[in-house]
Every structure is written in C-alpha cells, then in structure tokens.
PyMOL Python script that loads the backbone (N, CA, C, O; Angstrom):
from pymol import cmd

cmd.read_pdbstr("""\
ATOM      1  N   MET A   1      16.489  -2.215   0.354  1.00  0.00           N
ATOM      2  CA  MET A   1      16.265  -3.581   0.097  1.00  0.00           C
ATOM      3  C   MET A   1      15.564  -4.127   1.356  1.00  0.00           C
ATOM      4  O   MET A   1      14.620  -4.912   1.260  1.00  0.00           O
ATOM      5  N   ARG A   2      16.076  -3.669   2.619  1.00  0.00           N
ATOM      6  CA  ARG A   2      15.339  -4.044   3.657  1.00  0.00           C
ATOM      7  C   ARG A   2      13.720  -3.739   3.705  1.00  0.00           C
ATOM      8  O   ARG A   2      12.842  -4.550   4.000  1.00  0.00           O
ATOM      9  N   GLN A   3      13.584  -2.573   3.395  1.00  0.00           N
ATOM     10  CA  GLN A   3      12.226  -1.884   3.224  1.00  0.00           C
ATOM     11  C   GLN A   3      11.429  -2.827   2.289  1.00  0.00           C
ATOM     12  O   GLN A   3      10.382  -3.341   2.682  1.00  0.00           O
ATOM     13  N   VAL A   4      11.885  -3.036   1.150  1.00  0.00           N
ATOM     14  CA  VAL A   4      11.390  -3.751   0.144  1.00  0.00           C
ATOM     15  C   VAL A   4      10.977  -5.188   0.624  1.00  0.00           C
ATOM     16  O   VAL A   4       9.883  -5.687   0.361  1.00  0.00           O
ATOM     17  N   GLN A   5      11.850  -5.732   1.269  1.00  0.00           N
ATOM     18  CA  GLN A   5      11.712  -7.117   1.945  1.00  0.00           C
ATOM     19  C   GLN A   5      10.419  -6.999   2.937  1.00  0.00           C
ATOM     20  O   GLN A   5       9.394  -7.673   2.840  1.00  0.00           O
ATOM     21  N   THR A   6      10.664  -6.109   3.801  1.00  0.00           N
ATOM     22  CA  THR A   6       9.457  -5.915   4.812  1.00  0.00           C
ATOM     23  C   THR A   6       7.978  -5.641   4.074  1.00  0.00           C
ATOM     24  O   THR A   6       6.917  -6.157   4.424  1.00  0.00           O
ATOM     25  N   LEU A   7       8.145  -4.808   3.090  1.00  0.00           N
ATOM     26  CA  LEU A   7       6.732  -4.751   2.449  1.00  0.00           C
ATOM     27  C   LEU A   7       6.291  -5.907   1.795  1.00  0.00           C
ATOM     28  O   LEU A   7       5.087  -6.135   1.681  1.00  0.00           O
ATOM     29  N   CYS A   8       7.215  -6.718   1.321  1.00  0.00           N
ATOM     30  CA  CYS A   8       6.705  -7.949   0.643  1.00  0.00           C
ATOM     31  C   CYS A   8       6.173  -8.875   1.777  1.00  0.00           C
ATOM     32  O   CYS A   8       5.100  -9.454   1.606  1.00  0.00           O
ATOM     33  N   ILE A   9       6.905  -9.043   2.967  1.00  0.00           N
ATOM     34  CA  ILE A   9       6.458  -9.865   4.052  1.00  0.00           C
ATOM     35  C   ILE A   9       5.072  -9.314   4.409  1.00  0.00           C
ATOM     36  O   ILE A   9       4.168 -10.116   4.646  1.00  0.00           O
ATOM     37  N   THR A  10       4.841  -7.937   4.462  1.00  0.00           N
ATOM     38  CA  THR A  10       3.492  -7.449   5.154  1.00  0.00           C
ATOM     39  C   THR A  10       2.561  -7.610   3.934  1.00  0.00           C
ATOM     40  O   THR A  10       1.371  -7.774   4.203  1.00  0.00           O
ATOM     41  N   ALA A  11       2.868  -7.592   2.827  1.00  0.00           N
ATOM     42  CA  ALA A  11       1.827  -7.990   1.790  1.00  0.00           C
ATOM     43  C   ALA A  11       1.410  -9.420   1.799  1.00  0.00           C
ATOM     44  O   ALA A  11       0.259  -9.772   1.541  1.00  0.00           O
ATOM     45  N   GLN A  12       2.385 -10.238   2.104  1.00  0.00           N
ATOM     46  CA  GLN A  12       2.009 -11.745   2.292  1.00  0.00           C
ATOM     47  C   GLN A  12       1.229 -12.064   3.468  1.00  0.00           C
ATOM     48  O   GLN A  12       0.265 -12.820   3.349  1.00  0.00           O
ATOM     49  N   GLN A  13       1.514 -11.614   4.494  1.00  0.00           N
ATOM     50  CA  GLN A  13       0.756 -11.584   5.780  1.00  0.00           C
ATOM     51  C   GLN A  13      -0.694 -11.061   5.617  1.00  0.00           C
ATOM     52  O   GLN A  13      -1.667 -11.587   6.158  1.00  0.00           O
ATOM     53  N   LYS A  14      -0.740  -9.958   4.806  1.00  0.00           N
ATOM     54  CA  LYS A  14      -2.231  -9.350   4.440  1.00  0.00           C
ATOM     55  C   LYS A  14      -2.972 -10.454   3.612  1.00  0.00           C
ATOM     56  O   LYS A  14      -4.082 -10.869   3.946  1.00  0.00           O
ATOM     57  N   ALA A  15      -2.361 -10.859   2.624  1.00  0.00           N
ATOM     58  CA  ALA A  15      -3.106 -11.835   1.814  1.00  0.00           C
ATOM     59  C   ALA A  15      -3.680 -13.135   2.613  1.00  0.00           C
ATOM     60  O   ALA A  15      -4.810 -13.610   2.502  1.00  0.00           O
ATOM     61  N   TYR A  16      -2.705 -13.551   3.378  1.00  0.00           N
ATOM     62  CA  TYR A  16      -3.161 -14.768   4.242  1.00  0.00           C
ATOM     63  C   TYR A  16      -4.295 -14.235   5.308  1.00  0.00           C
ATOM     64  O   TYR A  16      -5.333 -14.852   5.551  1.00  0.00           O
ATOM     65  N   VAL A  17      -3.989 -13.216   5.791  1.00  0.00           N
ATOM     66  CA  VAL A  17      -5.098 -12.768   6.876  1.00  0.00           C
ATOM     67  C   VAL A  17      -6.371 -12.498   6.343  1.00  0.00           C
ATOM     68  O   VAL A  17      -7.397 -12.907   6.887  1.00  0.00           O
ATOM     69  N   GLU A  18      -6.364 -11.795   5.250  1.00  0.00           N
ATOM     70  CA  GLU A  18      -7.639 -11.480   4.546  1.00  0.00           C
ATOM     71  C   GLU A  18      -8.109 -12.362   3.430  1.00  0.00           C
ATOM     72  O   GLU A  18      -9.004 -11.982   2.675  1.00  0.00           O
ATOM     73  N   HIS A  19      -7.533 -13.520   3.307  1.00  0.00           N
ATOM     74  CA  HIS A  19      -7.760 -14.537   2.320  1.00  0.00           C
ATOM     75  C   HIS A  19      -8.129 -14.088   0.900  1.00  0.00           C
ATOM     76  O   HIS A  19      -9.172 -14.419   0.336  1.00  0.00           O
ATOM     77  N   ARG A  20      -7.133 -13.266   0.352  1.00  0.00           N
ATOM     78  CA  ARG A  20      -7.329 -12.844  -0.928  1.00  0.00           C
ATOM     79  C   ARG A  20      -5.924 -12.344  -1.582  1.00  0.00           C
ATOM     80  O   ARG A  20      -4.992 -11.965  -0.871  1.00  0.00           O
ATOM     81  N   LYS A  21      -5.865 -12.374  -2.847  1.00  0.00           N
ATOM     82  CA  LYS A  21      -4.690 -11.977  -3.563  1.00  0.00           C
ATOM     83  C   LYS A  21      -4.314 -10.520  -3.220  1.00  0.00           C
ATOM     84  O   LYS A  21      -5.190  -9.656  -3.249  1.00  0.00           O
ATOM     85  N   VAL A  22      -3.101 -10.233  -2.913  1.00  0.00           N
ATOM     86  CA  VAL A  22      -2.379  -8.998  -2.790  1.00  0.00           C
ATOM     87  C   VAL A  22      -1.296  -8.860  -3.730  1.00  0.00           C
ATOM     88  O   VAL A  22      -0.322  -9.612  -3.694  1.00  0.00           O
ATOM     89  N   TYR A  23      -1.438  -7.833  -4.659  1.00  0.00           N
ATOM     90  CA  TYR A  23      -0.535  -7.521  -5.749  1.00  0.00           C
ATOM     91  C   TYR A  23       0.600  -6.732  -5.337  1.00  0.00           C
ATOM     92  O   TYR A  23       0.536  -5.901  -4.430  1.00  0.00           O
ATOM     93  N   VAL A  24       1.704  -7.007  -6.045  1.00  0.00           N
ATOM     94  CA  VAL A  24       2.988  -6.277  -5.702  1.00  0.00           C
ATOM     95  C   VAL A  24       3.628  -5.794  -6.922  1.00  0.00           C
ATOM     96  O   VAL A  24       3.779  -6.715  -7.724  1.00  0.00           O
ATOM     97  N   SER A  25       4.049  -4.684  -7.332  1.00  0.00           N
ATOM     98  CA  SER A  25       4.439  -4.156  -8.555  1.00  0.00           C
ATOM     99  C   SER A  25       5.673  -3.368  -8.162  1.00  0.00           C
ATOM    100  O   SER A  25       5.570  -2.529  -7.267  1.00  0.00           O
ATOM    101  N   ILE A  26       6.810  -3.572  -8.755  1.00  0.00           N
ATOM    102  CA  ILE A  26       8.079  -2.768  -8.517  1.00  0.00           C
ATOM    103  C   ILE A  26       8.446  -2.114  -9.959  1.00  0.00           C
ATOM    104  O   ILE A  26       8.735  -2.854 -10.899  1.00  0.00           O
ATOM    105  N   GLN A  27       8.426  -0.767 -10.093  1.00  0.00           N
ATOM    106  CA  GLN A  27       8.862  -0.266 -11.264  1.00  0.00           C
ATOM    107  C   GLN A  27       9.747   1.032 -11.036  1.00  0.00           C
ATOM    108  O   GLN A  27      10.934   0.910 -10.732  1.00  0.00           O
ATOM    109  N   ASP A  28       9.195   2.187 -11.175  1.00  0.00           N
ATOM    110  CA  ASP A  28       9.774   3.297 -10.851  1.00  0.00           C
ATOM    111  C   ASP A  28       9.559   3.603  -9.213  1.00  0.00           C
ATOM    112  O   ASP A  28      10.304   4.335  -8.561  1.00  0.00           O
ATOM    113  N   SER A  29       8.562   2.999  -8.759  1.00  0.00           N
ATOM    114  CA  SER A  29       8.096   2.947  -7.375  1.00  0.00           C
ATOM    115  C   SER A  29       7.647   1.593  -7.071  1.00  0.00           C
ATOM    116  O   SER A  29       7.609   0.696  -7.914  1.00  0.00           O
ATOM    117  N   ILE A  30       7.299   1.459  -5.814  1.00  0.00           N
ATOM    118  CA  ILE A  30       6.726   0.163  -5.293  1.00  0.00           C
ATOM    119  C   ILE A  30       5.202   0.269  -4.962  1.00  0.00           C
ATOM    120  O   ILE A  30       4.762   1.009  -4.083  1.00  0.00           O
ATOM    121  N   LEU A  31       4.431  -0.555  -5.762  1.00  0.00           N
ATOM    122  CA  LEU A  31       2.996  -0.581  -5.466  1.00  0.00           C
ATOM    123  C   LEU A  31       2.446  -1.698  -4.755  1.00  0.00           C
ATOM    124  O   LEU A  31       2.348  -2.775  -5.342  1.00  0.00           O
ATOM    125  N   VAL A  32       2.076  -1.579  -3.571  1.00  0.00           N
ATOM    126  CA  VAL A  32       1.715  -2.833  -2.872  1.00  0.00           C
ATOM    127  C   VAL A  32       0.057  -2.738  -2.432  1.00  0.00           C
ATOM    128  O   VAL A  32      -0.298  -1.965  -1.542  1.00  0.00           O
ATOM    129  N   ASP A  33      -0.775  -3.492  -3.056  1.00  0.00           N
ATOM    130  CA  ASP A  33      -2.202  -3.452  -2.850  1.00  0.00           C
ATOM    131  C   ASP A  33      -2.819  -1.996  -3.118  1.00  0.00           C
ATOM    132  O   ASP A  33      -3.663  -1.430  -2.423  1.00  0.00           O
ATOM    133  N   GLU A  34      -2.223  -1.534  -4.248  1.00  0.00           N
ATOM    134  CA  GLU A  34      -2.687  -0.153  -4.459  1.00  0.00           C
ATOM    135  C   GLU A  34      -2.071   1.098  -3.665  1.00  0.00           C
ATOM    136  O   GLU A  34      -2.495   2.238  -3.858  1.00  0.00           O
ATOM    137  N   VAL A  35      -1.127   0.831  -2.832  1.00  0.00           N
ATOM    138  CA  VAL A  35      -0.437   1.903  -2.049  1.00  0.00           C
ATOM    139  C   VAL A  35       0.806   2.043  -2.577  1.00  0.00           C
ATOM    140  O   VAL A  35       1.485   1.051  -2.840  1.00  0.00           O
ATOM    141  N   GLU A  36       1.281   3.419  -2.810  1.00  0.00           N
ATOM    142  CA  GLU A  36       2.567   3.555  -3.470  1.00  0.00           C
ATOM    143  C   GLU A  36       3.652   3.917  -2.525  1.00  0.00           C
ATOM    144  O   GLU A  36       3.487   4.691  -1.582  1.00  0.00           O
ATOM    145  N   TYR A  37       4.757   3.333  -2.815  1.00  0.00           N
ATOM    146  CA  TYR A  37       5.966   3.719  -1.944  1.00  0.00           C
ATOM    147  C   TYR A  37       7.179   4.027  -2.820  1.00  0.00           C
ATOM    148  O   TYR A  37       7.534   3.246  -3.702  1.00  0.00           O
ATOM    149  N   GLY A  38       7.783   5.127  -2.576  1.00  0.00           N
ATOM    150  CA  GLY A  38       8.924   5.738  -3.306  1.00  0.00           C
ATOM    151  C   GLY A  38      10.290   4.939  -3.220  1.00  0.00           C
ATOM    152  O   GLY A  38      10.699   4.342  -2.224  1.00  0.00           O
ATOM    153  N   ILE A  39      10.899   5.036  -4.409  1.00  0.00           N
ATOM    154  CA  ILE A  39      12.151   4.334  -4.447  1.00  0.00           C
ATOM    155  C   ILE A  39      13.127   5.537  -4.548  1.00  0.00           C
ATOM    156  O   ILE A  39      13.003   6.347  -5.466  1.00  0.00           O
ATOM    157  N   PRO A  40      14.197   5.668  -3.510  1.00  0.00           N
ATOM    158  CA  PRO A  40      15.133   6.967  -3.825  1.00  0.00           C
ATOM    159  C   PRO A  40      15.865   6.971  -5.259  1.00  0.00           C
ATOM    160  O   PRO A  40      16.301   5.937  -5.764  1.00  0.00           O
ATOM    161  N   LYS A  41      15.944   8.076  -5.787  1.00  0.00           N
ATOM    162  CA  LYS A  41      16.506   8.315  -7.130  1.00  0.00           C
ATOM    163  C   LYS A  41      17.785   7.524  -7.378  1.00  0.00           C
ATOM    164  O   LYS A  41      17.954   6.918  -8.437  1.00  0.00           O
ATOM    165  N   ASP A  42      18.804   7.534  -6.263  1.00  0.00           N
ATOM    166  CA  ASP A  42      19.975   7.059  -6.422  1.00  0.00           C
ATOM    167  C   ASP A  42      20.041   5.464  -6.491  1.00  0.00           C
ATOM    168  O   ASP A  42      21.106   4.854  -6.580  1.00  0.00           O
ATOM    169  N   ILE A  43      18.879   4.904  -6.444  1.00  0.00           N
ATOM    170  CA  ILE A  43      18.889   3.455  -6.369  1.00  0.00           C
ATOM    171  C   ILE A  43      18.204   2.953  -7.716  1.00  0.00           C
ATOM    172  O   ILE A  43      17.141   3.433  -8.109  1.00  0.00           O
ATOM    173  N   ALA A  44      18.894   1.949  -8.396  1.00  0.00           N
ATOM    174  CA  ALA A  44      18.305   1.266  -9.672  1.00  0.00           C
ATOM    175  C   ALA A  44      17.760  -0.026  -9.348  1.00  0.00           C
ATOM    176  O   ALA A  44      18.427  -0.778  -8.637  1.00  0.00           O
ATOM    177  N   CYS A  45      16.682  -0.364  -9.761  1.00  0.00           N
ATOM    178  CA  CYS A  45      16.031  -1.672  -9.525  1.00  0.00           C
ATOM    179  C   CYS A  45      15.413  -2.367 -10.557  1.00  0.00           C
ATOM    180  O   CYS A  45      14.941  -1.649 -11.438  1.00  0.00           O
ATOM    181  N   ASP A  46      15.275  -3.667 -10.702  1.00  0.00           N
ATOM    182  CA  ASP A  46      14.750  -4.393 -11.792  1.00  0.00           C
ATOM    183  C   ASP A  46      13.182  -4.088 -11.585  1.00  0.00           C
ATOM    184  O   ASP A  46      12.701  -3.628 -10.549  1.00  0.00           O
ATOM    185  N   SER A  47      12.494  -4.414 -12.712  1.00  0.00           N
ATOM    186  CA  SER A  47      10.989  -4.155 -12.659  1.00  0.00           C
ATOM    187  C   SER A  47      10.444  -5.600 -12.396  1.00  0.00           C
ATOM    188  O   SER A  47      11.050  -6.574 -12.840  1.00  0.00           O
ATOM    189  N   VAL A  48       9.416  -5.711 -11.744  1.00  0.00           N
ATOM    190  CA  VAL A  48       8.749  -7.017 -11.440  1.00  0.00           C
ATOM    191  C   VAL A  48       7.316  -6.802 -10.974  1.00  0.00           C
ATOM    192  O   VAL A  48       7.021  -5.802 -10.319  1.00  0.00           O
ATOM    193  N   SER A  49       6.389  -7.766 -11.318  1.00  0.00           N
ATOM    194  CA  SER A  49       5.279  -7.708 -10.735  1.00  0.00           C
ATOM    195  C   SER A  49       4.703  -9.298 -10.322  1.00  0.00           C
ATOM    196  O   SER A  49       4.890 -10.267 -11.057  1.00  0.00           O
ATOM    197  N   PHE A  50       4.081  -9.357  -9.206  1.00  0.00           N
ATOM    198  CA  PHE A  50       3.669 -10.597  -8.802  1.00  0.00           C
ATOM    199  C   PHE A  50       2.475 -10.518  -7.657  1.00  0.00           C
ATOM    200  O   PHE A  50       2.111  -9.413  -7.256  1.00  0.00           O
ATOM    201  N   TYR A  51       1.991 -11.510  -7.241  1.00  0.00           N
ATOM    202  CA  TYR A  51       1.048 -11.460  -6.183  1.00  0.00           C
ATOM    203  C   TYR A  51       1.276 -12.444  -5.203  1.00  0.00           C
ATOM    204  O   TYR A  51       1.975 -13.409  -5.511  1.00  0.00           O
ATOM    205  N   TYR A  52       0.774 -12.351  -4.014  1.00  0.00           N
ATOM    206  CA  TYR A  52       0.594 -13.470  -3.005  1.00  0.00           C
ATOM    207  C   TYR A  52      -1.045 -13.931  -3.121  1.00  0.00           C
ATOM    208  O   TYR A  52      -1.935 -13.118  -3.367  1.00  0.00           O
ATOM    209  N   ASN A  53      -1.233 -15.110  -2.941  1.00  0.00           N
ATOM    210  CA  ASN A  53      -2.500 -15.655  -2.983  1.00  0.00           C
ATOM    211  C   ASN A  53      -3.067 -15.903  -1.480  1.00  0.00           C
ATOM    212  O   ASN A  53      -2.381 -15.799  -0.463  1.00  0.00           O
ATOM    213  N   ALA A  54      -4.192 -16.187  -1.515  1.00  0.00           N
ATOM    214  CA  ALA A  54      -4.980 -16.196  -0.139  1.00  0.00           C
ATOM    215  C   ALA A  54      -4.204 -17.086   0.922  1.00  0.00           C
ATOM    216  O   ALA A  54      -4.389 -16.913   2.127  1.00  0.00           O
ATOM    217  N   LYS A  55      -3.434 -17.929   0.491  1.00  0.00           N
ATOM    218  CA  LYS A  55      -2.624 -18.791   1.212  1.00  0.00           C
ATOM    219  C   LYS A  55      -1.212 -18.396   1.627  1.00  0.00           C
ATOM    220  O   LYS A  55      -0.475 -19.052   2.362  1.00  0.00           O
ATOM    221  N   GLY A  56      -0.920 -17.131   1.001  1.00  0.00           N
ATOM    222  CA  GLY A  56       0.270 -16.483   1.233  1.00  0.00           C
ATOM    223  C   GLY A  56       1.490 -16.935   0.513  1.00  0.00           C
ATOM    224  O   GLY A  56       2.635 -16.625   0.842  1.00  0.00           O
ATOM    225  N   ASN A  57       1.158 -17.707  -0.515  1.00  0.00           N
ATOM    226  CA  ASN A  57       2.150 -18.339  -1.732  1.00  0.00           C
ATOM    227  C   ASN A  57       2.258 -17.204  -2.652  1.00  0.00           C
ATOM    228  O   ASN A  57       1.290 -16.461  -2.814  1.00  0.00           O
ATOM    229  N   MET A  58       3.289 -17.029  -3.224  1.00  0.00           N
ATOM    230  CA  MET A  58       3.748 -16.210  -4.407  1.00  0.00           C
ATOM    231  C   MET A  58       3.319 -16.790  -5.749  1.00  0.00           C
ATOM    232  O   MET A  58       3.232 -18.007  -5.913  1.00  0.00           O
ATOM    233  N   SER A  59       3.053 -15.903  -6.707  1.00  0.00           N
ATOM    234  CA  SER A  59       2.666 -16.269  -8.079  1.00  0.00           C
ATOM    235  C   SER A  59       3.797 -16.753  -8.756  1.00  0.00           C
ATOM    236  O   SER A  59       3.552 -17.505  -9.699  1.00  0.00           O
ATOM    237  N   LYS A  60       5.023 -16.499  -8.500  1.00  0.00           N
ATOM    238  CA  LYS A  60       6.159 -16.953  -9.321  1.00  0.00           C
ATOM    239  C   LYS A  60       7.403 -16.938  -8.351  1.00  0.00           C
ATOM    240  O   LYS A  60       7.318 -16.322  -7.288  1.00  0.00           O
ATOM    241  N   ALA A  61       8.458 -17.549  -8.671  1.00  0.00           N
ATOM    242  CA  ALA A  61       9.871 -17.342  -8.028  1.00  0.00           C
ATOM    243  C   ALA A  61      10.567 -16.539  -8.912  1.00  0.00           C
ATOM    244  O   ALA A  61      10.411 -16.498 -10.132  1.00  0.00           O
ATOM    245  N   PHE A  62      11.483 -15.788  -8.116  1.00  0.00           N
ATOM    246  CA  PHE A  62      12.395 -14.869  -8.873  1.00  0.00           C
ATOM    247  C   PHE A  62      13.447 -14.247  -8.030  1.00  0.00           C
ATOM    248  O   PHE A  62      13.267 -14.265  -6.813  1.00  0.00           O
ATOM    249  N   SER A  63      14.426 -13.748  -8.468  1.00  0.00           N
ATOM    250  CA  SER A  63      15.488 -12.899  -7.955  1.00  0.00           C
ATOM    251  C   SER A  63      15.250 -11.318  -8.332  1.00  0.00           C
ATOM    252  O   SER A  63      15.013 -10.968  -9.487  1.00  0.00           O
ATOM    253  N   PHE A  64      15.328 -10.511  -7.358  1.00  0.00           N
ATOM    254  CA  PHE A  64      15.084  -9.116  -7.553  1.00  0.00           C
ATOM    255  C   PHE A  64      16.385  -8.274  -7.233  1.00  0.00           C
ATOM    256  O   PHE A  64      16.936  -8.421  -6.143  1.00  0.00           O
ATOM    257  N   HIS A  65      16.836  -7.469  -8.095  1.00  0.00           N
ATOM    258  CA  HIS A  65      18.188  -6.880  -7.751  1.00  0.00           C
ATOM    259  C   HIS A  65      18.041  -5.236  -7.851  1.00  0.00           C
ATOM    260  O   HIS A  65      17.443  -4.647  -8.752  1.00  0.00           O
ATOM    261  N   CYS A  66      18.675  -4.663  -6.799  1.00  0.00           N
ATOM    262  CA  CYS A  66      18.902  -3.186  -6.732  1.00  0.00           C
ATOM    263  C   CYS A  66      20.300  -2.914  -6.469  1.00  0.00           C
ATOM    264  O   CYS A  66      21.039  -3.700  -5.876  1.00  0.00           O
ATOM    265  N   SER A  67      20.640  -1.808  -6.913  1.00  0.00           N
ATOM    266  CA  SER A  67      21.950  -1.265  -6.792  1.00  0.00           C
ATOM    267  C   SER A  67      22.129   0.170  -6.727  1.00  0.00           C
ATOM    268  O   SER A  67      21.333   0.852  -7.373  1.00  0.00           O
ATOM    269  N   ASN A  68      23.146   0.816  -5.980  1.00  0.00           N
ATOM    270  CA  ASN A  68      23.486   2.207  -6.060  1.00  0.00           C
ATOM    271  C   ASN A  68      25.055   2.200  -6.431  1.00  0.00           C
ATOM    272  O   ASN A  68      25.598   1.230  -6.959  1.00  0.00           O
ATOM    273  N   THR A  69      25.680   3.321  -6.115  1.00  0.00           N
ATOM    274  CA  THR A  69      27.032   3.441  -6.620  1.00  0.00           C
ATOM    275  C   THR A  69      27.864   2.498  -5.778  1.00  0.00           C
ATOM    276  O   THR A  69      28.927   2.089  -6.244  1.00  0.00           O
ATOM    277  N   ASN A  70      27.512   2.164  -4.714  1.00  0.00           N
ATOM    278  CA  ASN A  70      28.276   1.402  -3.415  1.00  0.00           C
ATOM    279  C   ASN A  70      27.990  -0.057  -3.445  1.00  0.00           C
ATOM    280  O   ASN A  70      28.930  -0.851  -3.421  1.00  0.00           O
ATOM    281  N   THR A  71      26.807  -0.447  -3.495  1.00  0.00           N
ATOM    282  CA  THR A  71      26.411  -1.753  -3.184  1.00  0.00           C
ATOM    283  C   THR A  71      25.296  -2.389  -4.196  1.00  0.00           C
ATOM    284  O   THR A  71      24.382  -1.742  -4.706  1.00  0.00           O
ATOM    285  N   LYS A  72      25.506  -3.547  -4.355  1.00  0.00           N
ATOM    286  CA  LYS A  72      24.465  -4.279  -5.075  1.00  0.00           C
ATOM    287  C   LYS A  72      23.811  -5.517  -4.103  1.00  0.00           C
ATOM    288  O   LYS A  72      24.461  -6.304  -3.416  1.00  0.00           O
ATOM    289  N   MET A  73      22.488  -5.462  -4.235  1.00  0.00           N
ATOM    290  CA  MET A  73      21.842  -6.342  -3.278  1.00  0.00           C
ATOM    291  C   MET A  73      20.682  -7.316  -4.244  1.00  0.00           C
ATOM    292  O   MET A  73      20.246  -7.090  -5.373  1.00  0.00           O
ATOM    293  N   LYS A  74      20.470  -8.174  -3.537  1.00  0.00           N
ATOM    294  CA  LYS A  74      19.494  -9.276  -4.262  1.00  0.00           C
ATOM    295  C   LYS A  74      18.519  -9.807  -3.238  1.00  0.00           C
ATOM    296  O   LYS A  74      18.862 -10.273  -2.151  1.00  0.00           O
ATOM    297  N   LEU A  75      17.171  -9.691  -3.705  1.00  0.00           N
ATOM    298  CA  LEU A  75      16.194 -10.475  -2.818  1.00  0.00           C
ATOM    299  C   LEU A  75      15.741 -11.611  -3.593  1.00  0.00           C
ATOM    300  O   LEU A  75      15.263 -11.501  -4.722  1.00  0.00           O
ATOM    301  N   VAL A  76      15.899 -12.713  -2.971  1.00  0.00           N
ATOM    302  CA  VAL A  76      15.463 -14.058  -3.601  1.00  0.00           C
ATOM    303  C   VAL A  76      14.051 -14.627  -2.978  1.00  0.00           C
ATOM    304  O   VAL A  76      13.880 -14.978  -1.811  1.00  0.00           O
ATOM    305  N   PHE A  77      13.117 -14.633  -4.001  1.00  0.00           N
ATOM    306  CA  PHE A  77      11.762 -14.953  -3.769  1.00  0.00           C
ATOM    307  C   PHE A  77      11.610 -16.570  -3.922  1.00  0.00           C
ATOM    308  O   PHE A  77      11.998 -17.124  -4.950  1.00  0.00           O
ATOM    309  N   GLN A  78      11.136 -17.158  -3.049  1.00  0.00           N
ATOM    310  CA  GLN A  78      10.982 -18.606  -3.308  1.00  0.00           C
ATOM    311  C   GLN A  78       9.488 -19.025  -3.396  1.00  0.00           C
ATOM    312  O   GLN A  78       8.757 -18.786  -2.434  1.00  0.00           O
ATOM    313  N   VAL A  79       9.015 -19.622  -4.472  1.00  0.00           N
ATOM    314  CA  VAL A  79       7.788 -19.966  -4.716  1.00  0.00           C
ATOM    315  C   VAL A  79       7.354 -21.156  -3.773  1.00  0.00           C
ATOM    316  O   VAL A  79       8.209 -21.969  -3.420  1.00  0.00           O
ATOM    317  N   GLY A  80       6.228 -21.257  -3.417  1.00  0.00           N
ATOM    318  CA  GLY A  80       5.688 -22.361  -2.576  1.00  0.00           C
ATOM    319  C   GLY A  80       5.509 -21.804  -1.079  1.00  0.00           C
ATOM    320  O   GLY A  80       4.414 -21.533  -0.586  1.00  0.00           O
ATOM    321  N   ALA A  81       6.690 -21.679  -0.457  1.00  0.00           N
ATOM    322  CA  ALA A  81       6.776 -21.187   0.784  1.00  0.00           C
ATOM    323  C   ALA A  81       6.393 -19.748   1.011  1.00  0.00           C
ATOM    324  O   ALA A  81       5.850 -19.318   2.029  1.00  0.00           O
ATOM    325  N   GLY A  82       6.773 -18.981  -0.165  1.00  0.00           N
ATOM    326  CA  GLY A  82       6.653 -17.580  -0.118  1.00  0.00           C
ATOM    327  C   GLY A  82       7.700 -17.012   0.552  1.00  0.00           C
ATOM    328  O   GLY A  82       7.478 -15.880   0.982  1.00  0.00           O
ATOM    329  N   ARG A  83       8.715 -17.452   0.748  1.00  0.00           N
ATOM    330  CA  ARG A  83       9.781 -16.803   1.592  1.00  0.00           C
ATOM    331  C   ARG A  83      10.647 -15.948   0.707  1.00  0.00           C
ATOM    332  O   ARG A  83      10.817 -16.181  -0.490  1.00  0.00           O
ATOM    333  N   VAL A  84      11.198 -14.918   1.383  1.00  0.00           N
ATOM    334  CA  VAL A  84      12.156 -13.917   0.738  1.00  0.00           C
ATOM    335  C   VAL A  84      13.475 -13.762   1.540  1.00  0.00           C
ATOM    336  O   VAL A  84      13.391 -13.596   2.757  1.00  0.00           O
ATOM    337  N   ARG A  85      14.552 -13.801   1.005  1.00  0.00           N
ATOM    338  CA  ARG A  85      15.834 -13.526   1.645  1.00  0.00           C
ATOM    339  C   ARG A  85      16.563 -12.539   0.997  1.00  0.00           C
ATOM    340  O   ARG A  85      16.426 -12.345  -0.211  1.00  0.00           O
ATOM    341  N   LEU A  86      17.410 -11.827   1.766  1.00  0.00           N
ATOM    342  CA  LEU A  86      18.275 -10.677   1.389  1.00  0.00           C
ATOM    343  C   LEU A  86      19.560 -11.309   1.067  1.00  0.00           C
ATOM    344  O   LEU A  86      19.884 -12.285   1.743  1.00  0.00           O
ATOM    345  N   GLU A  87      20.284 -10.928   0.202  1.00  0.00           N
ATOM    346  CA  GLU A  87      21.766 -11.171  -0.231  1.00  0.00           C
ATOM    347  C   GLU A  87      22.291 -10.073  -0.747  1.00  0.00           C
ATOM    348  O   GLU A  87      21.729  -9.331  -1.553  1.00  0.00           O
ATOM    349  N   LYS A  88      23.594  -9.920  -0.205  1.00  0.00           N
ATOM    350  CA  LYS A  88      24.585  -8.950  -0.776  1.00  0.00           C
ATOM    351  C   LYS A  88      25.393  -9.530  -1.962  1.00  0.00           C
ATOM    352  O   LYS A  88      25.887 -10.657  -1.919  1.00  0.00           O
ATOM    353  N   GLU A  89      25.486  -8.818  -2.869  1.00  0.00           N
ATOM    354  CA  GLU A  89      26.110  -9.408  -4.248  1.00  0.00           C
ATOM    355  C   GLU A  89      27.415  -8.871  -4.346  1.00  0.00           C
ATOM    356  O   GLU A  89      28.128  -9.156  -5.308  1.00  0.00           O
TER     357      GLU A  89
END
""", "prot")
cmd.dss("prot")
cmd.show_as("cartoon", "prot")
cmd.util.cbc("prot")
cmd.orient("prot")
C-alpha cells in the first residue's frame, strides 16, 4: 500500500510539473501514465481509475482497499487537495 501511495503522489507531482492530466488505473496491476507496475498475487485490491489534472487535483474522491491474509489497508483520496493517506483497518 505504501508503494501505491508513493506511485500516486509521484503521478500527482508529474501532473503538476508537466501541466497535464496523468491517469492512474488499478486493476490486476497498477497503470500510471501508461507505465505498468505489478501487484503481488497474494494481495487483493479494489479496482479504480482516476486522473490528476494539471493543477495536481484528483478527478474524484474515494477510498481504496487492499488486503492479504494478515492485514487490511485503506488509502483515502481527498478531492480538492489531492491528498492521500494510508490507514490500517
């Protein structure tokens, strides 16, 4: 989850610095601006797609959940500020 959080923060910074939309899609893998990152097979995550606009703001607010046999985690994405925080469930 910390890696997902870092990828999202990096995508936000890229959108802001390059003054353009940067898309993020999380399905069976994580796709950030057309670069694919794997998710370990023992981790199950929600599916979600969104983008950061040229000002670094998110297209929508939501909570994103991942879990394995030991732990459930949640990332909370706040629209407006584009902030993301990690919470253990």
